[in-house]
C-alpha positions in Angstrom: 18.2 -4.3 4.1 14.5 -4.0 2.8 14.3 -3.9 -0.9 12.8 -1.3 -1.4 15.5 0.9 -0.6 17.8 -1.9 -2.1 16.5 -0.8 -5.3 16.6 2.8 -4.3 18.5 4.4 -7.6 16.7 1.8 -9.9 13.2 2.9 -8.4 14.3 6.7 -8.9 15.0 6.2 -12.8 12.0 4.3 -13.5 9.6 7.0 -11.4 12.0 10.0 -13.2 10.6 7.6 -16.7 7.2 7.5 -16.4 6.4 10.7 -14.7 6.8 12.6 -18.0 4.0 11.2 -19.4 1.7 9.9 -16.5 0.2 13.1 -14.9 -1.3 14.6 -18.5 -3.2 10.8 -19.1 -6.3 9.6 -16.9 -7.1 6.0 -16.4 -10.7 4.8 -17.0 -13.5 6.7 -15.0 -13.2 4.5 -11.2 -16.6 2.4 -10.9 -15.8 1.1 -7.0 -18.5 0.7 -4.8 -18.3 2.1 -1.4 -17.5 0.1 1.7 -21.3 -0.1 3.3 -22.5 -1.0 0.1 -20.2 -4.1 -0.3 -20.9 -5.3 3.4 -24.7 -5.0 3.2 -25.9 -8.7 4.5 -28.0 -9.6 1.4 -27.4 -12.9 0.2 -24.1 -13.6 -2.5 -23.7 -16.2 -5.1 -20.4 -17.6 -4.6 -18.4 -16.6 -7.7 -16.8 -19.1 -10.1 -12.9 -18.0 -9.8 -12.1 -19.8 -13.0 -14.6 -18.6 -15.5 -13.6 -15.4 -18.1 -16.2 -13.3 -18.1 -17.5 -12.2 -22.0 -17.0 -8.0 -21.0 -16.5 -5.5 -19.4 -19.7 -5.4 -17.9 -20.1 -8.9 -16.5 -16.4 -8.2 -14.8 -17.5 -6.0 -13.0 -20.3 -7.7 -11.7 -18.4 -10.3 -10.4 -15.6 -8.8 -9.3 -18.2 -6.5 -7.1 -19.2 -10.1 -5.8 -15.8 -11.0 -4.6 -15.6 -7.8 -3.1 -18.4 -8.5 -1.2 -17.7 -11.9 0.1 -14.2 -10.9 1.1 -15.8 -8.3 3.6 -18.2 -10.0 4.8 -15.9 -12.9 5.5 -13.3 -10.4 7.3 -14.2 -7.0 7.6 -17.7 -6.8 8.5 -17.1 -3.3 10.6 -15.9 -1.9 7.8 -18.1 1.7 6.3 -18.2 3.8 4.3 -18.5 7.3 6.6 -15.8 9.8 6.1 -13.1 9.8 9.0 -12.3 12.9 10.5 -10.2 13.7 13.4 -6.7 13.2 12.2 -4.0 15.2 14.4 -0.9 16.2 12.8 1.7 16.4 15.4 5.0 17.4 13.9 5.5 19.5 11.1 9.3 20.5 11.1 11.9 21.4 8.5 15.8 20.7 8.4 18.2 20.2 5.5 15.5 20.9 2.9 13.2 18.5 4.1 9.9 19.3 5.6 8.4 16.1 8.2 4.6 16.1 8.9 3.2 13.0 10.8 -0.7 12.4 11.2 -1.9 10.3 14.4 -5.5 9.0 13.3 -7.6 5.8 14.2 -8.2 2.5 12.3 -11.5 1.0 11.9 -11.0 -0.6 15.5 -10.7 3.0 16.9 -6.6 1.9 17.6 -4.3 4.9 16.8 -2.1 4.7 13.5 0.5 7.1 12.7 1.4 8.5 9.2 4.8 10.1 7.9 5.0 12.4 5.2 8.8 13.6 4.4 8.9 16.4 0.6 10.6 19.0 -0.1 10.8 22.2 2.2 10.6 24.1 -0.9 6.9 26.0 -1.1 5.7 23.8 -3.8 2.6 21.6 -4.2 3.5 17.6 -4.8 2.4 16.1 -8.0 2.8 12.7 -6.5 2.6 11.2 -3.5 3.8 7.4 -2.8 2.9 5.5 0.1 4.6 3.3 1.4 3.1 1.0 3.9 6.0 -0.4 6.8 7.1 -3.8 7.6 9.7 -4.5 9.9 12.5 -4.1 7.5 10.9 -1.3 6.2 10.5 0.7 9.7 14.4 -0.3 10.0 15.2 1.4 6.8 12.7 4.1 7.0 14.3 5.4 11.0 17.8 4.8 9.9 17.4 7.2 6.8 15.2 9.6 8.5 16.7 10.2 11.6 20.1 12.2 10.5 17.5 15.1 10.3 14.9 14.4 12.9 16.2 12.1 15.6 14.4 14.0 17.9 10.8 13.0 16.5 12.1 9.1 16.9 13.0 9.0 20.5 10.3 6.2 21.3 11.9 4.1 18.7 15.1 1.4 19.4 17.4 3.3 16.7 20.1 1.8 14.3 23.0 3.6 13.0 21.7 6.2 11.1 22.3 5.6 7.2 23.8 8.7 5.8 24.0 7.4 1.7 20.2 6.7 2.3 19.1 10.2 3.3 21.9 11.5 0.7 19.7 10.5 -1.7 16.3 11.2 -0.6 18.0 15.0 -0.5 18.5 15.1 -3.8 15.4 13.3 -4.6 13.3 15.7 -3.3 15.0 18.6 -4.3 14.8 17.5 -8.2 11.0 16.2 -7.8 8.2 17.3 -6.2 7.4 14.7 -4.9 5.8 13.6 -1.0 6.7 10.3 0.3 4.1 9.0 3.2 5.2 6.2 5.5 2.5 4.2 7.6 3.2 2.8 10.6 0.2 0.2 10.6 -1.1 -1.1 14.0 1.2 -3.1 16.4 4.2 -2.7 14.4 6.2 -0.9 17.0 5.5 -4.0 19.4 5.9 -6.3 16.5 9.6 -4.8 15.8 10.5 -5.1 19.2 9.4 -8.5 19.6 11.8 -9.7 16.1 14.2 -7.6 18.3 14.2 -9.8 21.1 14.6 -13.1 19.3 11.5 -14.4 21.0 10.9 -18.1 19.3 8.8 -18.5 16.4 5.8 -19.2 17.8 5.6 -15.8 19.9 6.5 -13.6 17.4 4.0 -15.3 14.5 1.3 -15.7 17.3 2.0 -11.6 17.4 2.0 -11.0 13.9 -1.9 -13.0 13.6 -3.4 -10.7 15.8 -2.2 -7.8 13.9 -2.1 -9.1 9.9 -6.1 -8.9 9.2 -6.1 -5.6 10.7 -3.1 -4.4 8.5 -5.4 -4.0 5.2 -8.0 -2.0 7.0 -5.1 0.2 8.3 -4.2 0.9 4.7 -7.2 2.1 3.4 -7.5 4.3 6.6 -3.9 5.7 5.7 -5.1 6.7 2.1 -8.2 8.2 3.5 -6.2 10.4 5.8 -3.8 11.2 3.0 -6.9 12.3 0.6 -9.2 13.8 3.5 -6.8 15.7 5.9 -3.3 15.7 4.9 -3.9 17.5 1.9 -3.6 15.1 -0.9 -6.6 15.3 -2.2 -6.8 15.4 -6.2 -2.9 14.3 -6.3 -1.7 11.2 -7.4 -1.1 8.6 -5.6 0.7 6.1 -6.4 1.4 2.7 -3.2 4.9 0.5 -3.3 5.0 -2.4 -0.9 6.9 -5.7 -0.6 6.3 -9.7 -0.1 2.9 -9.9 2.4 2.6 -6.2 3.0 2.2 -6.0 -1.1 -0.5 -8.1 -0.7 -2.7 -6.4 2.4 -1.9 -3.2 0.1 -3.2 -4.9 -2.7 -6.8 -5.1 -1.6 -6.9 -2.1 0.6 -6.1 -0.8 -2.7 -9.4 -2.3 -4.4 -11.3 -0.9 -2.1 -10.2 2.8 -2.2 -10.7 5.3 -5.0 -7.9 7.0 -7.6 -5.0 4.8 -7.2 -3.2 5.1 -10.6 -0.6 2.8 -9.6 1.1 -0.2 -7.9 4.9 -0.8 -7.3 4.9 -4.4 -5.6 8.1 -6.4 -4.7 7.7 -10.2 -4.5 4.1 -10.6 -4.1 4.4 -13.8 -5.2 6.6 -14.8 -2.2 3.7 -13.5 0.3 2.7 -16.3 2.8 -0.2 -14.1 3.5 -2.9 -16.7 2.7 -1.4 -19.3 5.9 -2.8 -17.6 8.3 -5.0 -14.4 7.5 -7.7 -16.4 5.5 -7.1 -19.8 7.2 -10.3 -21.9 6.7 -11.8 -19.3 4.9 -13.4 -18.8 1.7 -11.0 -17.7 -0.9 -12.9 -16.6 -3.8 -10.3 -13.5 -3.5 -7.1 -15.0 -4.0 -4.0 -13.2 -4.9 -4.5 -13.5 -8.3 -8.6 -12.2 -8.3 -7.3 -9.5 -6.8 -4.9 -8.2 -9.3 -7.8 -9.0 -11.6 -10.2 -6.8 -9.5 -7.5 -3.7 -9.4 -6.4 -3.7 -13.2 -9.5 -2.4 -13.7 -8.7 1.1 -12.7 -4.9 1.3 -12.1 -1.9 0.2 -13.1 0.5 -2.7 -11.7 4.2 -2.7 -11.6 5.0 -6.5 -10.1 9.1 -6.5 -9.3 9.3 -10.3 -9.5 10.4 -13.4 -11.4 6.7 -14.5 -11.4 6.9 -16.6 -14.5 3.3 -17.9 -14.9 1.9 -16.4 -11.4 -0.4 -14.0 -12.8 -1.7 -15.1 -15.8 -4.7 -15.6 -14.9 -4.8 -11.2 -14.7 -3.0 -10.4 -17.6 -5.7 -12.8 -19.6 -8.6 -10.6 -18.2 -6.5 -7.7 -19.1 -6.0 -8.4 -22.8 -10.0 -9.7 -23.1 -11.5 -6.9 -22.0 -8.8 -4.4 -23.8 -6.8 -3.0 -20.5 -3.8 -3.1 -22.4 -0.4 -2.5 -20.5 -2.2 -2.6 -17.4 -0.2 -5.5 -15.4 3.8 -5.1 -16.0 6.2 -7.8 -14.7 9.9 -6.6 -14.4 12.8 -7.8 -13.3 14.7 -7.3 -9.6 18.2 -5.6 -10.8 21.0 -7.9 -8.8 
């Protein structure tokens, strides 16, 4: 079972504890640059990874350079135009919950699906949490959503419904005005089915390589859809993800504005670089990406990190960004 759902009660406790004071505080003003400027083909200098910036201004310049290189190496087709045209094809209520679903296109014009769950009470949400799903996450999502909305998921291979997890979600949504969004990234449905068929490892790995790089842009587009077309423009946004999807979410998040918090599980165990950046420059490795992100958001890492993120913490301390990155143990 996906770790996010193993830790369900623990996560809800943490969300409740921090929600009391979170929404009365604003993070430092965002200083992101948009996709079109980042993707310009102007010459750039290779950043020196190990040099510590003198001040916030020098770090902003350095982080912008990191992002320029990253886009030029991997995502030259990204742009900053406002995507429109998402289609809401589900808006249903059952057992105290509302399920909404949107189809929208990614940067490659492939169709993506974003599901949103919240209470059926006529109130506005005061928090939206985006969950970019991997194969395990998709299975768990289907297992707890189908007790109320099975008729909307006939295209998927369904497992036994998880009535306990469904009841936990019912209680959460009855107590808090939160919404949970679940992204089905490019190819995940097919990837999910291929894995189930017990193909040889090479077949599965080759299929994953085809899609992994797209996941970063998919997550960006899901954030844009939430903001521009799903009614969450001014609602605080958190992102939670696990392992490789945590890494993809981290990269996506540093190019989007107003993300208040990341919750990442076992980010250090991600093997994203084994195929995502093979034979490419690694100027924006995970540690540097964390350092870029903490300028504008808070990050909670659930893992035995050791000294994995020492550089990011040192940067935060030097530039006065206290408590922006925290590591918490994963409970048994």
